[in-house]
C-alpha positions in Angstrom: 97.7 114.3 68.9 101.3 115.5 68.8 101.6 118.5 66.5 104.5 116.8 64.7 101.9 114.5 63.1 100.9 115.1 59.5 97.5 116.3 58.5 95.0 114.8 60.9 91.3 114.4 59.9 88.3 112.1 60.2 89.0 111.3 63.9 87.0 108.8 65.9 86.9 107.8 69.6 86.2 104.1 69.4 84.6 102.3 72.4 84.8 98.5 72.5 81.9 97.2 74.7 82.0 93.4 74.7 81.9 92.5 71.0 80.4 95.8 70.0 82.4 98.6 68.5 80.9 102.1 69.0 82.5 105.0 67.1 82.1 108.6 68.2 83.1 111.3 65.7 85.5 113.9 67.1 85.9 117.4 65.7 88.9 119.7 65.5 89.0 122.1 68.5 92.5 123.8 68.5 96.1 123.5 67.6 99.2 124.8 69.4 102.9 124.3 69.1 102.8 120.9 70.9 99.4 119.3 70.2 96.3 119.1 68.0 93.1 118.8 70.1 89.8 117.2 69.0 86.6 117.0 71.0 83.3 115.2 70.9 80.3 114.0 72.9 79.5 110.4 73.9 76.8 108.8 76.0 78.0 105.8 78.0 76.1 103.8 80.5 77.5 103.0 83.9 80.0 100.2 83.5 83.0 99.0 85.4 85.3 98.8 82.3 85.3 100.1 78.8 88.2 99.6 76.3 88.9 102.4 73.8 91.3 103.6 71.1 91.3 106.2 68.3 90.9 106.0 64.6 91.9 108.8 62.2 93.3 109.8 58.8 96.9 111.0 58.7 97.9 112.5 55.4 95.0 110.4 53.8 96.0 107.1 55.4 93.7 105.4 58.0 95.6 104.8 61.3 94.6 103.5 64.7 96.1 104.9 67.9 96.2 102.5 70.8 97.8 102.6 74.2 101.5 102.1 73.1 101.7 102.8 69.4 100.0 103.9 66.2 99.2 101.2 63.6 97.5 100.8 60.2 95.7 97.6 61.2 92.5 97.7 63.1 93.1 94.3 64.7 93.5 95.7 68.2 93.1 93.5 71.2 91.7 94.7 74.6 95.1 94.6 76.3 96.4 97.1 73.7 93.5 99.6 74.4 93.1 102.2 77.0 90.7 101.5 79.8 88.1 103.6 81.6 85.3 103.2 84.1 82.1 105.2 83.8 80.2 106.2 87.0 81.3 103.0 88.6 82.3 102.6 92.2 82.9 99.5 94.3 80.5 99.0 97.3 82.1 99.6 100.7 82.2 95.9 101.5 84.3 95.2 98.4 86.8 98.0 98.6 90.3 96.6 99.1 89.2 93.1 98.2 90.4 91.0 95.3 87.7 90.1 92.9 
């Protein structure tokens, strides 16, 4: 998080897997002049695409950090979330193809 934020606490890395929401608690690691860093562990199965965002308290107010902005409403659609693949690779025959 940018260090210009207020007091940041109760931080979660939120994975959206289909209709399931899976929260992973993050803990404070360090702070410097530019950023506040949190870390945590997660266990994700191989999957072509996960969507994710962050949930946290800033000065006591619950907020949600998505790809473009920070909001106070947890009604976040997949297009507004970050995306990642876990241990996924396309087979050789499919590389460069449109699926």
